[in-house]
KOLFIFI-943872 format. One record per residue (C-alpha): residue in three letters; z, x, y. Coordinates in pm, whole numbers, plus 50000, padded with zeros to 5 digits. Layout:
BEGIN
AlaZXY;...
end
This chain:
BEGIN
Met500015000149996;His500955028150240;Thr497705046250152;Phe495705014650217;Cys497355009450557;Ala496765045650657;Val493085043950561;Phe492665010550741;Phe494375024551055;Leu492115055151040;Phe488985034051001;Ala490055011651291;Ala490795041051514;Thr487485056651428;Ala485665024651505;Leu487395022451835;Gln486405058151923;Val482815050551836;Lys482835019552054;Ile484255039252344;Ala481685066752297;Val478805042152298;Thr479875025052618;Ser481335054052822;Lys478005067452943;Cys474415055452955;Asn471625080852960;Gly474075107453061;Leu475845089653357;Glu478595064153352;Asp477405045953666;Leu473955040353520;Cys475495015653265;Glu475734989253534;Leu472104992553647;Arg469214972053508;Ile466594992853332;Asp464204986953628;Gln466755001753868;Val466925035553687;Thr464765066653719;Tyr463655082753389;Pro462155117453333;Gly458825111253169;Ser456295128352950;His452575123353029;Asn450375120752718;Ala453615127052527;Gly451985130952182;Ser449265155052303;Gly450565186252141;Phe453715174451969;Asp452315183351629;Gly450465215651722;Lys446925220651840;Leu444605190651886;Lys441395186651689;Tyr438135167951721;Trp437405144451429;Ser435085171451292;Gly438055194351243;Val437095218051528;Tyr440015226751758;Cys439985211552105;Ser440535234152410;Ser444335234652462;Cys443565245352818;Trp442105211452898;Tyr443415187052632;Arg446915197852534;Asn449695184652754;His452915196052573;Gly454285222952342;Lys457305203152233;Ser457865177651960;Phe459135143052048;Ser462645152951929;Glu462505184352139;Gln461355164252445;Leu464275140752399;Ala466705170452370;Phe465175184052691;Gly466065151052866;Ile462865129952850;Arg463435092252825;Tyr460035078452901;Phe457005084852679;Asp453465077752798;Ile451165077852484;Asp447385079052430;Thr446245064452098;Cys443315068451861;Tyr442625057851506;Gly442295079651189;Thr441265069250847;Lys444105045150801;Glu446595046351091;Ala447015051851465;Leu447285086951585;Asn448545104751892;Cys445685119852093;His444245127852436;Cys441265106252536;Pro439215115452845;Asp437955088853081;Ser435155076652843;Arg437925070052574;Lys435245076052296;Gln435435113452205;Cys439165119652171;Cys441185149052057;Tyr443635140851774;Ser447205151151707;Gly449825138551454;Ser450315102251358;Ile452115077351574;Glu454525070651288;Lys455425107451266;Gly456145108851641;Leu458145076551648;Thr460145086751336;Glu461285117451540;Ile462415093751816;Asp464145071651563;Asp466095100051416;Trp467155113851749;Leu468295079651888;Lys470365073151581;Ser472335104851653;Asn472625096852020;Pro473875061052053;Asn474295061452431;Glu470605067152512;Val467915042352606;Val464195050652575;Ile461035034552707;Ile457625038752541;Leu454215029752693;Phe451075027952480;Asn448755031952773;Arg445195022052860;Asp443695054952722;Ser443125042752366;Gln440005048952170;Thr437555022552284;Asn435945012151960;Tyr439135010251750;Arg441624991451974;Lys442174962851726;Glu442914987351443;Ile445185008151671;Ala447124976951778;Lys447634964751421;Ser448764999351316;Leu451235001551608;Glu452574966951519;Ala453214976451158;Thr454885009651245;Leu457054995551518;Leu458254966251312;Lys458964989651017;Leu461095013251224;Trp462804989651470;Pro462614952851373;Pro464034932551654;Thr465684907951413;Ser467884934951250;Thr471624930751305;Gly473464961451426;Ser470614985651346;Leu468545003651611;Ala465974978851735;Met463324971451999;Asn464614952052298;Thr463704915352329;Tyr465804906252634;Tyr462974904152892;Lys461014876152720;Lys464064857652598;Asn465534857252952;Arg462574845153155;Gly461454878953283;Arg464894894153365;Trp465764929753258;Pro469094938053094;Thr471454966353212;Leu471504998353021;Lys475024988252904;Glu473704955852757;Ala470854972852574;Ile473284998852426;Arg475814972352329;Arg473184953052137;Asn471664985151999;Gln468284973252121;Arg467695005852304;Ile463925009152275;Phe461664991852528;Ile458014988752430;Phe455204983852684;Met451494981452585;Asp448294980752785;Asn446374947452771;Gly443494964552586;Leu445844967852289;Ile448324939052326;Arg445534913152324;Tyr445174919351952;Leu448844911051885;Gly448984875452015;Ser451494861352256;Ser454414852852015;His455944888152008;Asp459104891852210;Trp459544928852142;Val456544941352353;Val455714936552718;Gln452414940052878;Ser452214969753104;Asn449554956153337;Gly451314940853634;Asn454704954253530;Ile454074992053560;Lys452295005053860;Ser451065041453860;Ser450455064654152;Trp447765082453947;Asp444475093254090;Thr442235123654027;Val444105155054141;Ala442395188454180;Val444775217354153;Ser444395253554268;Ser447245268054466;Ser448435233854585;Cys449275200554425;Ser449815181854749;Ser447525154054627;Ile450345139654422;Thr452195133154746;Thr449065118354912;Asn448635095354609;Ala452325085354620;Lys451965075454989;Ser448915054054925;Lys449935037654596;Cys453695033654590;Asn453725004754831;Ser454144981154536;Arg456514952954425;Ala455854959554058;Ser458974960553840;Phe458354997253752;Met456725025953944;Ser455385055953762;Leu454925087953974;Ala452045108353828;Ala453175144053898;Phe450345162853717;Gly446955176353788;Ser443565164753657;Tyr441385195953680;Gly441055230353838;Leu443355250353611;Cys444655248953251;Thr447135220453202;Trp450095243853186;His449105261853502;Met448665229153686;Ala452165218753563;Lys453665249853718;Val451955244454055;Cys452775206654059;Ser456485213553982;Lys456855225354339;Trp455605192754479;Ile457445167054270;Gly460485164354496;Glu458275157554805;Ala456155132554613;Gln459055112854475;Glu460695110954816;Ala457375097554962;Cys457185071754682;Tyr460785061354723;Gln460355055455096;Lys457465030955012;Arg459465012554743;Lys462935009154898;Ser461874982255146;Tyr461304960054840;Gln464684971154692;Lys462744989754425;Thr462905025854312;Val460735052354151;Asn461195046353785;Phe459145072653586;Leu458575108653689;Leu455615117553472;Val454835154153402;Asp452985177853167;Trp454455208752998;Leu458155203453057;Asp458995240753035;Tyr457075246953347;Phe459285222453543;Ser462335245053510;Gly465455252653709;Val465855233354032;Glu462365219953989;Ser463125205053652;Val461965168953620;Ile465405162553462;Asn467115173853789;Lys464715154554007;Ala465465122753808;Lys469225129553862;Phe468675131054236;Met466815098454234;Asn469495082154018;Gln472005093554279;Lys470035072954533;Asn469815043654286;Ile473515042854230;Lys474145043354609;Glu471505016554669;Tyr472424991654395;Leu476094997954340;Gly477185011554681;Lys478815041854516;Asp478515078054615;Ile478215104254337;Phe477235140654349;Phe476525168254099;Pro478825198954137;Glu476465218653914;Phe473805217354188;Gln476055235254445;Gly477405270854456;Cys478515301354660;Ser476435332454733;Tyr476115360354993;His474025351555299;Pro472275382955420;Gly471745368055773;Trp475315356755822;Phe476875387055638;Tyr479335365155452;Lys479365342555143;Tyr478225306355214;Cys477705275555007;Trp474235265354890;Lys472875233454738;Asn469835222754538;Cys468395194854751;Pro466155166054623;Lys463015172654826;Tyr462485210054858;Gly465105225254640;Trp467395254654722;Cys469055253355064;Trp471955270755245;Ile474925249455369;Asn476975258355674;Gln480205261455483;Tyr481915294855443;Cys483185300655089;Gly484275337055076;Asp485925343954742;Asn486635306754678;Ala483435294854509;Asn485145262054409;Ile485105249854766;Cys481375244754735;Lys481855221054437;Gln484585198854572;Lys482435174354769;Ser478745166654840;Tyr477455185655133;Ser474475173555342;Cys471155190255303;Tyr469395203055615;Ser466515180355707;Asn463905206855617;Cys465355208355268;Gly465215170755208;Ala468105146955208;
end
């Protein structure tokens, strides 16, 4: 009897710990739990499956040029571990199932990568080990033109196999939007129900699934993109120009396209564009905030080239800082983005801060040998660094 009680108490305590762990933070921040999914900014992966399984190939078996067609060098699980929470996916069709790929504008001659099921299984495994995380997946307009019906049916079979929305307690696709007349749940609600995967699909694919599915939402009209052709050499300023012209939208979600189209290899363009993402997201946010909307997806290629202060993960943190202030009225700051260093012009040690728009910036606060003073509160960025 004593043994049974001890075991029961241990089980109950463990269950309580699990419940607390699941609800304490959402996508890394406690305050994000109270925001709806359309009020949050997510680091995103453009053509997420283009390179997750190695080099891409044409249907003939010949390798495609990685310089032009490959967008990533990380698997889906590695992208998740890096911090990506939004996946933008091109789709093609193989002999019997849908594949990840990269389709050019014609969407006929595509370069193939591993199967959709292989990539989604990686996401499934990672999410089951990380119960506080919510992920959004878009199967976009760039699907192989002549095989869209086959692609759609294959996607349907794979998604229902992995994440059936009718399952009780198991990881599942989210059905809240269609069951609640077009309202989005908070991250906390999605996590509590364990419906932590949101599926969007372009009309070119969703039209073959019928209208009865409550686990998939049409992306057309719900997700607005700032994308336009971007030539990249030594500058990627066009992503800011595009943001200014296309972010004036009331759509539920705004995707900031922070990648180049041509001019350099995809990884070189990623490195150049990483310097412009802060400016572009601020320009986009200024257009959206009058509608009480935010910038939802920061979409990039080659995550490793968005490193340090320019990391897309850090840029999303800065935007979520604004989101929490805007929607909850709360001020938060990130001590890890502030520090103390010697200023050669002032001949003493002063605080510095990584600012949202243009990155590293000095702060007029003497720190001397007390580096902690720089991490005790949020200091303002100078205007030329970006608020």
